[in-house]
N, CA, C, O and the ligand as a Tripos MOL2 file, in Angstrom:
@<TRIPOS>MOLECULE
protein
  245   243    62     0     0
PROTEIN
NO_CHARGES

@<TRIPOS>ATOM
      1 N          33.6990  106.0400  183.1230 N.3       1 MET1
      2 CA         34.1920  107.3960  182.8410 C.3       1 MET1
      3 C          33.2170  108.4280  183.3980 C.2       1 MET1
      4 O          32.0030  108.2940  183.2490 O.2       1 MET1
      5 N          33.7470  109.4300  184.0210 N.am      2 ALA2
      6 CA         32.8920  110.4860  184.5570 C.3       2 ALA2
      7 C          32.3170  111.3180  183.4180 C.2       2 ALA2
      8 O          32.9400  111.4830  182.3690 O.2       2 ALA2
      9 N          31.1370  111.8300  183.6460 N.am      3 ASP3
     10 CA         30.5460  112.7030  182.6340 C.3       3 ASP3
     11 C          31.3800  113.9600  182.4920 C.2       3 ASP3
     12 O          31.7730  114.5890  183.4750 O.2       3 ASP3
     13 N          31.6320  114.3000  181.2730 N.am      4 LEU4
     14 CA         32.3530  115.5360  180.9940 C.3       4 LEU4
     15 C          31.3430  116.5610  180.5010 C.2       4 LEU4
     16 O          30.5570  116.2960  179.5920 O.2       4 LEU4
     17 N          31.3800  117.7220  181.1100 N.am      5 LYS5
     18 CA         30.4500  118.7590  180.6910 C.3       5 LYS5
     19 C          31.2050  119.9200  180.0750 C.2       5 LYS5
     20 O          32.3100  120.2600  180.4980 O.2       5 LYS5
     21 N          30.6020  120.5080  179.0900 N.am      6 ALA6
     22 CA         31.2170  121.6480  178.4170 C.3       6 ALA6
     23 C          30.1230  122.5990  177.9680 C.2       6 ALA6
     24 O          28.9520  122.2310  177.8650 O.2       6 ALA6
     25 N          30.5300  123.8180  177.7060 N.am      7 LEU7
     26 CA         29.5700  124.7890  177.1850 C.3       7 LEU7
     27 C          29.2130  124.4310  175.7510 C.2       7 LEU7
     28 O          30.0910  124.2220  174.9150 O.2       7 LEU7
     29 N          27.9210  124.3640  175.4770 N.am      8 CYS8
     30 CA         27.4810  124.1260  174.1110 C.3       8 CYS8
     31 C          27.0280  125.4540  173.5150 C.2       8 CYS8
     32 O          26.1640  126.1400  174.0610 O.2       8 CYS8
     33 N          27.6330  125.7970  172.3820 N.am      9 MET9
     34 CA         27.3090  127.0790  171.7470 C.3       9 MET9
     35 C          25.9440  127.0420  171.0680 C.2       9 MET9
     36 O          25.3870  128.0790  170.7080 O.2       9 MET9
     37 N          25.4200  125.8440  170.9000 N.am     10 LYS10
     38 CA         24.1250  125.7410  170.2140 C.3      10 LYS10
     39 C          22.9640  125.6480  171.1930 C.2      10 LYS10
     40 O          21.8590  126.1060  170.9020 O.2      10 LYS10
     41 N          23.2180  125.0490  172.3610 N.am     11 CYS11
     42 CA         22.1600  124.9170  173.3610 C.3      11 CYS11
     43 C          22.1540  126.1830  174.2160 C.2      11 CYS11
     44 O          22.9510  126.3060  175.1460 O.2      11 CYS11
     45 N          21.2880  127.0920  173.9150 N.am     12 ARG12
     46 CA         21.2810  128.3820  174.6060 C.3      12 ARG12
     47 C          20.0670  128.4930  175.5200 C.2      12 ARG12
     48 O          19.0110  127.9140  175.2650 O.2      12 ARG12
     49 N          20.2540  129.2530  176.5870 N.am     13 ASP13
     50 CA         19.1540  129.4350  177.5230 C.3      13 ASP13
     51 C          18.3010  130.6370  177.0960 C.2      13 ASP13
     52 O          18.4910  131.2100  176.0230 O.2      13 ASP13
     53 N          17.3660  130.9920  177.9660 N.am     14 ASP14
     54 CA         16.4320  132.0700  177.6180 C.3      14 ASP14
     55 C          17.1350  133.4030  177.4030 C.2      14 ASP14
     56 O          16.6090  134.2970  176.7390 O.2      14 ASP14
     57 N          18.3330  133.5250  177.9740 N.am     15 ASN15
     58 CA         19.0970  134.7590  177.8030 C.3      15 ASN15
     59 C          20.0740  134.6690  176.6350 C.2      15 ASN15
     60 O          20.9490  135.5190  176.4680 O.2      15 ASN15
     61 N          19.9020  133.6150  175.8260 N.am     16 ASN16
     62 CA         20.7660  133.4140  174.6500 C.3      16 ASN16
     63 C          22.2160  133.1700  175.0280 C.2      16 ASN16
     64 O          23.1290  133.4970  174.2710 O.2      16 ASN16
     65 N          22.4230  132.5860  176.2210 N.am     17 LYS17
     66 CA         23.7770  132.2460  176.6590 C.3      17 LYS17
     67 C          24.0090  130.7510  176.4500 C.2      17 LYS17
     68 O          23.0920  129.9510  176.6370 O.2      17 LYS17
     69 N          25.2190  130.3700  176.0660 N.am     18 PRO18
     70 CA         25.5360  128.9410  175.9430 C.3      18 PRO18
     71 C          25.3480  128.2400  177.2840 C.2      18 PRO18
     72 O          25.6080  128.8350  178.3300 O.2      18 PRO18
     73 N          24.9060  127.0010  177.2690 N.am     19 THR19
     74 CA         24.6450  126.2580  178.5080 C.3      19 THR19
     75 C          25.5910  125.0610  178.6130 C.2      19 THR19
     76 O          26.1240  124.5800  177.6130 O.2      19 THR19
     77 N          25.7860  124.5900  179.8560 N.am     20 MET20
     78 CA         26.6060  123.4100  180.0880 C.3      20 MET20
     79 C          25.8190  122.1660  179.6920 C.2      20 MET20
     80 O          24.6830  121.9710  180.1220 O.2      20 MET20
     81 N          26.4350  121.3410  178.8780 N.am     21 GLN21
     82 CA         25.8060  120.0930  178.4550 C.3      21 GLN21
     83 C          26.8210  118.9640  178.5680 C.2      21 GLN21
     84 O          28.0300  119.1960  178.5780 O.2      21 GLN21
     85 N          26.3120  117.7380  178.6520 N.am     22 VAL22
     86 CA         27.1980  116.5710  178.7170 C.3      22 VAL22
     87 C          27.8330  116.3370  177.3500 C.2      22 VAL22
     88 O          27.1660  116.4000  176.3170 O.2      22 VAL22
     89 N          29.1300  116.0670  177.3690 N.am     23 MET23
     90 CA         29.8400  115.7660  176.1310 C.3      23 MET23
     91 C          29.8730  114.2560  175.8880 C.2      23 MET23
     92 O          30.3080  113.4890  176.7460 O.2      23 MET23
     93 N          29.4160  113.8510  174.7330 N.am     24 ASN24
     94 CA         29.4760  112.4390  174.3510 C.3      24 ASN24
     95 C          30.7600  112.1350  173.6060 C.2      24 ASN24
     96 O          31.2840  112.9730  172.8720 O.2      24 ASN24
     97 N          31.2630  110.9140  173.8070 N.am     25 ASN25
     98 CA         32.4380  110.4390  173.0730 C.3      25 ASN25
     99 C          33.6000  111.4250  173.0820 C.2      25 ASN25
    100 O          34.1400  111.7550  172.0260 O.2      25 ASN25
    101 N          33.9890  111.8990  174.2650 N.am     26 PRO26
    102 CA         35.1020  112.8570  174.2770 C.3      26 PRO26
    103 C          36.4120  112.1920  173.8750 C.2      26 PRO26
    104 O          36.6960  111.0650  174.2790 O.2      26 PRO26
    105 N          37.1880  112.8850  173.0950 N.am     27 THR27
    106 CA         38.5420  112.4390  172.7920 C.3      27 THR27
    107 C          39.5090  113.5010  173.3140 C.2      27 THR27
    108 O          39.3670  114.6910  173.0340 O.2      27 THR27
    109 N          40.4990  113.0330  174.0830 N.am     28 VAL28
    110 CA         41.4420  113.9460  174.7260 C.3      28 VAL28
    111 C          42.6370  114.1800  173.8140 C.2      28 VAL28
    112 O          43.1850  113.2420  173.2360 O.2      28 VAL28
    113 N          43.0250  115.4160  173.6960 N.am     29 GLN29
    114 CA         44.1930  115.7640  172.8970 C.3      29 GLN29
    115 C          45.1690  116.5480  173.7480 C.2      29 GLN29
    116 O          44.7730  117.3000  174.6390 O.2      29 GLN29
    117 N          46.4440  116.3640  173.4650 N.am     30 GLU30
    118 CA         47.4800  117.1020  174.1740 C.3      30 GLU30
    119 C          48.3060  117.8560  173.1470 C.2      30 GLU30
    120 O          48.7580  117.2890  172.1520 O.2      30 GLU30
    121 N          48.4910  119.1200  173.3990 N.am     31 LYS31
    122 CA         49.2840  119.9380  172.4880 C.3      31 LYS31
    123 C          49.9970  120.9820  173.3170 C.2      31 LYS31
    124 O          49.3560  121.7560  174.0290 O.2      31 LYS31
    125 N          51.3180  121.0140  173.2340 N.am     32 ASN32
    126 CA         52.1180  121.9850  173.9780 C.3      32 ASN32
    127 C          51.7640  121.9880  175.4660 C.2      32 ASN32
    128 O          51.6790  123.0420  176.0950 O.2      32 ASN32
    129 N          51.5580  120.7780  176.0200 N.am     33 ASN33
    130 CA         51.1880  120.6290  177.4280 C.3      33 ASN33
    131 C          49.8490  121.2550  177.7650 C.2      33 ASN33
    132 O          49.5660  121.5230  178.9330 O.2      33 ASN33
    133 N          49.0220  121.4920  176.7590 N.am     34 ARG34
    134 CA         47.6450  121.9290  176.9910 C.3      34 ARG34
    135 C          46.7570  120.7610  176.6140 C.2      34 ARG34
    136 O          46.9380  120.1360  175.5700 O.2      34 ARG34
    137 N          45.8050  120.4790  177.4670 N.am     35 TYR35
    138 CA         44.9100  119.3640  177.2110 C.3      35 TYR35
    139 C          43.5400  119.8860  176.8120 C.2      35 TYR35
    140 O          43.0560  120.8910  177.3320 O.2      35 TYR35
    141 N          42.9410  119.1860  175.8910 N.am     36 SER36
    142 CA         41.6050  119.5730  175.4770 C.3      36 SER36
    143 C          40.8150  118.3240  175.1300 C.2      36 SER36
    144 O          41.3800  117.2570  174.8920 O.2      36 SER36
    145 N          39.5030  118.4760  175.1040 N.am     37 ALA37
    146 CA         38.6230  117.3730  174.7350 C.3      37 ALA37
    147 C          37.6820  117.8360  173.6400 C.2      37 ALA37
    148 O          37.1620  118.9520  173.6510 O.2      37 ALA37
    149 N          37.4880  116.9330  172.6960 N.am     38 LYS38
    150 CA         36.5270  117.1840  171.6290 C.3      38 LYS38
    151 C          35.4670  116.1120  171.7060 C.2      38 LYS38
    152 O          35.7650  114.9510  171.9860 O.2      38 LYS38
    153 N          34.2380  116.4930  171.4610 N.am     39 GLY39
    154 CA         33.1720  115.5110  171.4850 C.3      39 GLY39
    155 C          31.9180  116.1170  170.9120 C.2      39 GLY39
    156 O          31.9470  117.1650  170.2660 O.2      39 GLY39
    157 N          30.8050  115.4310  171.1630 N.am     40 THR40
    158 CA         29.5310  115.9370  170.6670 C.3      40 THR40
    159 C          28.5760  116.1570  171.8290 C.2      40 THR40
    160 O          28.6330  115.4540  172.8380 O.2      40 THR40
    161 N          27.7110  117.1260  171.6770 N.am     41 CYS41
    162 CA         26.7450  117.4820  172.7100 C.3      41 CYS41
    163 C          25.6860  116.3940  172.8370 C.2      41 CYS41
    164 O          25.1210  115.9440  171.8400 O.2      41 CYS41
    165 N          25.4200  115.9710  174.0870 N.am     42 ALA42
    166 CA         24.4180  114.9330  174.3150 C.3      42 ALA42
    167 C          23.0210  115.4420  173.9990 C.2      42 ALA42
    168 O          22.1100  114.6480  173.7630 O.2      42 ALA42
    169 N          22.8490  116.7240  173.9940 N.am     43 ASN43
    170 CA         21.5290  117.3270  173.7970 C.3      43 ASN43
    171 C          21.2310  117.6070  172.3210 C.2      43 ASN43
    172 O          20.1500  117.2810  171.8330 O.2      43 ASN43
    173 N          22.1830  118.2080  171.6190 N.am     44 CYS44
    174 CA         21.9180  118.6190  170.2310 C.3      44 CYS44
    175 C          22.8320  117.9400  169.2230 C.2      44 CYS44
    176 O          22.6530  118.1090  168.0170 O.2      44 CYS44
    177 N          23.8150  117.1670  169.7020 N.am     45 GLU45
    178 CA         24.7550  116.4500  168.8450 C.3      45 GLU45
    179 C          25.6760  117.3850  168.0670 C.2      45 GLU45
    180 O          26.3290  116.9630  167.1120 O.2      45 GLU45
    181 N          25.7270  118.6250  168.4640 N.am     46 GLY46
    182 CA         26.6790  119.5520  167.8530 C.3      46 GLY46
    183 C          28.0770  119.2870  168.3780 C.2      46 GLY46
    184 O          28.2450  118.6510  169.4180 O.2      46 GLY46
    185 N          29.0680  119.7660  167.6690 N.am     47 ASN47
    186 CA         30.4500  119.5880  168.1110 C.3      47 ASN47
    187 C          30.7430  120.4550  169.3220 C.2      47 ASN47
    188 O          30.2710  121.5870  169.4310 O.2      47 ASN47
    189 N          31.5370  119.8960  170.2320 N.am     48 MET48
    190 CA         31.9320  120.6150  171.4340 C.3      48 MET48
    191 C          33.4320  120.5480  171.6000 C.2      48 MET48
    192 O          34.0950  119.6410  171.0990 O.2      48 MET48
    193 N          33.9490  121.5280  172.3130 N.am     49 PHE49
    194 CA         35.3750  121.6060  172.5710 C.3      49 PHE49
    195 C          35.5720  122.1960  173.9520 C.2      49 PHE49
    196 O          34.8580  123.1140  174.3550 O.2      49 PHE49
    197 N          36.5460  121.6630  174.6740 N.am     50 LYS50
    198 CA         36.7950  122.1750  176.0160 C.3      50 LYS50
    199 C          38.2590  122.0110  176.3830 C.2      50 LYS50
    200 O          38.8570  120.9710  176.1030 O.2      50 LYS50
    201 N          38.8420  123.0270  177.0060 N.am     51 PHE51
    202 CA         40.1820  122.8790  177.5630 C.3      51 PHE51
    203 C          40.0750  122.1360  178.8840 C.2      51 PHE51
    204 O          39.1440  122.3540  179.6600 O.2      51 PHE51
    205 N          41.0430  121.2530  179.1330 N.am     52 LEU52
    206 CA         41.0470  120.4540  180.3470 C.3      52 LEU52
    207 C          42.2900  120.7440  181.1600 C.2      52 LEU52
    208 O          43.3330  121.1150  180.6210 O.2      52 LEU52
    209 N          42.1640  120.5700  182.4730 N.am     53 SER53
    210 CA         43.3630  120.5340  183.3060 C.3      53 SER53
    211 C          44.0400  119.1840  183.0730 C.2      53 SER53
    212 O          43.4250  118.2570  182.5470 O.2      53 SER53
    213 N          45.3020  119.0810  183.4660 N.am     54 LYS54
    214 CA         46.0020  117.8080  183.2900 C.3      54 LYS54
    215 C          45.2990  116.6990  184.0710 C.2      54 LYS54
    216 O          45.1730  115.5740  183.5860 O.2      54 LYS54
    217 N          44.8440  117.0200  185.2740 N.am     55 ASP55
    218 CA         44.1510  116.0230  186.0900 C.3      55 ASP55
    219 C          42.9010  115.5090  185.3970 C.2      55 ASP55
    220 O          42.6470  114.3050  185.3650 O.2      55 ASP55
    221 N          42.1200  116.4300  184.8430 N.am     56 ASP56
    222 CA         40.8970  116.0210  184.1590 C.3      56 ASP56
    223 C          41.2290  115.1540  182.9500 C.2      56 ASP56
    224 O          40.5480  114.1660  182.6750 O.2      56 ASP56
    225 N          42.2820  115.5340  182.2340 N.am     57 ALA57
    226 CA         42.6700  114.7690  181.0530 C.3      57 ALA57
    227 C          43.0810  113.3490  181.4470 C.2      57 ALA57
    228 O          42.7420  112.3850  180.7610 O.2      57 ALA57
    229 N          43.8140  113.2290  182.5590 N.am     58 GLU58
    230 CA         44.2450  111.9100  183.0000 C.3      58 GLU58
    231 C          43.0580  111.0290  183.3670 C.2      58 GLU58
    232 O          43.0670  109.8240  183.1190 O.2      58 GLU58
    233 N          42.0360  111.6410  183.9610 N.am     59 LYS59
    234 CA         40.8580  110.8760  184.3780 C.3      59 LYS59
    235 C          40.1010  110.3250  183.1770 C.2      59 LYS59
    236 O          39.4590  109.2790  183.2650 O.2      59 LYS59
    237 N          40.1800  111.0300  182.0650 N.am     60 LEU60
    238 CA         39.4120  110.6280  180.8840 C.3      60 LEU60
    239 C          40.1200  109.5750  180.0540 C.2      60 LEU60
    240 O          39.5220  108.9720  179.1630 O.2      60 LEU60
    241 N          41.3820  109.3560  180.3430 N.am     61 LYS61
    242 CA         42.1330  108.3980  179.5320 C.3      61 LYS61
    243 C          41.7460  106.9710  179.8600 C.2      61 LYS61
    244 O          42.2820  106.0340  179.2680 O.2      61 LYS61
    245 ZN         24.1330  121.2970  172.4080 Zn       62 ZN62
@<TRIPOS>BOND
     1     1     2 1
     2     2     3 1
     3     3     4 2
     4     3     5 am
     5     5     6 1
     6     6     7 1
     7     7     8 2
     8     7     9 am
     9     9    10 1
    10    10    11 1
    11    11    12 2
    12    11    13 am
    13    13    14 1
    14    14    15 1
    15    15    16 2
    16    15    17 am
    17    17    18 1
    18    18    19 1
    19    19    20 2
    20    19    21 am
    21    21    22 1
    22    22    23 1
    23    23    24 2
    24    23    25 am
    25    25    26 1
    26    26    27 1
    27    27    28 2
    28    27    29 am
    29    29    30 1
    30    30    31 1
    31    31    32 2
    32    31    33 am
    33    33    34 1
    34    34    35 1
    35    35    36 2
    36    35    37 am
    37    37    38 1
    38    38    39 1
    39    39    40 2
    40    39    41 am
    41    41    42 1
    42    42    43 1
    43    43    44 2
    44    43    45 am
    45    45    46 1
    46    46    47 1
    47    47    48 2
    48    47    49 am
    49    49    50 1
    50    50    51 1
    51    51    52 2
    52    51    53 am
    53    53    54 1
    54    54    55 1
    55    55    56 2
    56    55    57 am
    57    57    58 1
    58    58    59 1
    59    59    60 2
    60    59    61 am
    61    61    62 1
    62    62    63 1
    63    63    64 2
    64    63    65 am
    65    65    66 1
    66    66    67 1
    67    67    68 2
    68    67    69 am
    69    69    70 1
    70    70    71 1
    71    71    72 2
    72    71    73 am
    73    73    74 1
    74    74    75 1
    75    75    76 2
    76    75    77 am
    77    77    78 1
    78    78    79 1
    79    79    80 2
    80    79    81 am
    81    81    82 1
    82    82    83 1
    83    83    84 2
    84    83    85 am
    85    85    86 1
    86    86    87 1
    87    87    88 2
    88    87    89 am
    89    89    90 1
    90    90    91 1
    91    91    92 2
    92    91    93 am
    93    93    94 1
    94    94    95 1
    95    95    96 2
    96    95    97 am
    97    97    98 1
    98    98    99 1
    99    99   100 2
   100    99   101 am
   101   101   102 1
   102   102   103 1
   103   103   104 2
   104   103   105 am
   105   105   106 1
   106   106   107 1
   107   107   108 2
   108   107   109 am
   109   109   110 1
   110   110   111 1
   111   111   112 2
   112   111   113 am
   113   113   114 1
   114   114   115 1
   115   115   116 2
   116   115   117 am
   117   117   118 1
   118   118   119 1
   119   119   120 2
   120   119   121 am
   121   121   122 1
   122   122   123 1
   123   123   124 2
   124   123   125 am
   125   125   126 1
   126   126   127 1
   127   127   128 2
   128   127   129 am
   129   129   130 1
   130   130   131 1
   131   131   132 2
   132   131   133 am
   133   133   134 1
   134   134   135 1
   135   135   136 2
   136   135   137 am
   137   137   138 1
   138   138   139 1
   139   139   140 2
   140   139   141 am
   141   141   142 1
   142   142   143 1
   143   143   144 2
   144   143   145 am
   145   145   146 1
   146   146   147 1
   147   147   148 2
   148   147   149 am
   149   149   150 1
   150   150   151 1
   151   151   152 2
   152   151   153 am
   153   153   154 1
   154   154   155 1
   155   155   156 2
   156   155   157 am
   157   157   158 1
   158   158   159 1
   159   159   160 2
   160   159   161 am
   161   161   162 1
   162   162   163 1
   163   163   164 2
   164   163   165 am
   165   165   166 1
   166   166   167 1
   167   167   168 2
   168   167   169 am
   169   169   170 1
   170   170   171 1
   171   171   172 2
   172   171   173 am
   173   173   174 1
   174   174   175 1
   175   175   176 2
   176   175   177 am
   177   177   178 1
   178   178   179 1
   179   179   180 2
   180   179   181 am
   181   181   182 1
   182   182   183 1
   183   183   184 2
   184   183   185 am
   185   185   186 1
   186   186   187 1
   187   187   188 2
   188   187   189 am
   189   189   190 1
   190   190   191 1
   191   191   192 2
   192   191   193 am
   193   193   194 1
   194   194   195 1
   195   195   196 2
   196   195   197 am
   197   197   198 1
   198   198   199 1
   199   199   200 2
   200   199   201 am
   201   201   202 1
   202   202   203 1
   203   203   204 2
   204   203   205 am
   205   205   206 1
   206   206   207 1
   207   207   208 2
   208   207   209 am
   209   209   210 1
   210   210   211 1
   211   211   212 2
   212   211   213 am
   213   213   214 1
   214   214   215 1
   215   215   216 2
   216   215   217 am
   217   217   218 1
   218   218   219 1
   219   219   220 2
   220   219   221 am
   221   221   222 1
   222   222   223 1
   223   223   224 2
   224   223   225 am
   225   225   226 1
   226   226   227 1
   227   227   228 2
   228   227   229 am
   229   229   230 1
   230   230   231 1
   231   231   232 2
   232   231   233 am
   233   233   234 1
   234   234   235 1
   235   235   236 2
   236   235   237 am
   237   237   238 1
   238   238   239 1
   239   239   240 2
   240   239   241 am
   241   241   242 1
   242   242   243 1
   243   243   244 2
@<TRIPOS>SUBSTRUCTURE
     1 MET1         2 RESIDUE 1 A MET
     2 ALA2         6 RESIDUE 1 A ALA
     3 ASP3        10 RESIDUE 1 A ASP
     4 LEU4        14 RESIDUE 1 A LEU
     5 LYS5        18 RESIDUE 1 A LYS
     6 ALA6        22 RESIDUE 1 A ALA
     7 LEU7        26 RESIDUE 1 A LEU
     8 CYS8        30 RESIDUE 1 A CYS
     9 MET9        34 RESIDUE 1 A MET
    10 LYS10       38 RESIDUE 1 A LYS
    11 CYS11       42 RESIDUE 1 A CYS
    12 ARG12       46 RESIDUE 1 A ARG
    13 ASP13       50 RESIDUE 1 A ASP
    14 ASP14       54 RESIDUE 1 A ASP
    15 ASN15       58 RESIDUE 1 A ASN
    16 ASN16       62 RESIDUE 1 A ASN
    17 LYS17       66 RESIDUE 1 A LYS
    18 PRO18       70 RESIDUE 1 A PRO
    19 THR19       74 RESIDUE 1 A THR
    20 MET20       78 RESIDUE 1 A MET
    21 GLN21       82 RESIDUE 1 A GLN
    22 VAL22       86 RESIDUE 1 A VAL
    23 MET23       90 RESIDUE 1 A MET
    24 ASN24       94 RESIDUE 1 A ASN
    25 ASN25       98 RESIDUE 1 A ASN
    26 PRO26      102 RESIDUE 1 A PRO
    27 THR27      106 RESIDUE 1 A THR
    28 VAL28      110 RESIDUE 1 A VAL
    29 GLN29      114 RESIDUE 1 A GLN
    30 GLU30      118 RESIDUE 1 A GLU
    31 LYS31      122 RESIDUE 1 A LYS
    32 ASN32      126 RESIDUE 1 A ASN
    33 ASN33      130 RESIDUE 1 A ASN
    34 ARG34      134 RESIDUE 1 A ARG
    35 TYR35      138 RESIDUE 1 A TYR
    36 SER36      142 RESIDUE 1 A SER
    37 ALA37      146 RESIDUE 1 A ALA
    38 LYS38      150 RESIDUE 1 A LYS
    39 GLY39      154 RESIDUE 1 A GLY
    40 THR40      158 RESIDUE 1 A THR
    41 CYS41      162 RESIDUE 1 A CYS
    42 ALA42      166 RESIDUE 1 A ALA
    43 ASN43      170 RESIDUE 1 A ASN
    44 CYS44      174 RESIDUE 1 A CYS
    45 GLU45      178 RESIDUE 1 A GLU
    46 GLY46      182 RESIDUE 1 A GLY
    47 ASN47      186 RESIDUE 1 A ASN
    48 MET48      190 RESIDUE 1 A MET
    49 PHE49      194 RESIDUE 1 A PHE
    50 LYS50      198 RESIDUE 1 A LYS
    51 PHE51      202 RESIDUE 1 A PHE
    52 LEU52      206 RESIDUE 1 A LEU
    53 SER53      210 RESIDUE 1 A SER
    54 LYS54      214 RESIDUE 1 A LYS
    55 ASP55      218 RESIDUE 1 A ASP
    56 ASP56      222 RESIDUE 1 A ASP
    57 ALA57      226 RESIDUE 1 A ALA
    58 GLU58      230 RESIDUE 1 A GLU
    59 LYS59      234 RESIDUE 1 A LYS
    60 LEU60      238 RESIDUE 1 A LEU
    61 LYS61      242 RESIDUE 1 A LYS
    62 ZN62       245 GROUP 0 **** ****
């Protein structure tokens, strides 16, 4: 499985902006033809959420 990256609201840079982190254990969800992934941050283990394109969702299945 390819690494999935998402913005982590807890891992912030020096400018206090959320940073891209690897998502662990992503689970793909489909709702109203919108795809999303939920998982945990590889860096801080906080919860993460990301909207996916259909192509990205298919790759993660
Ligand atoms: Zn994090």
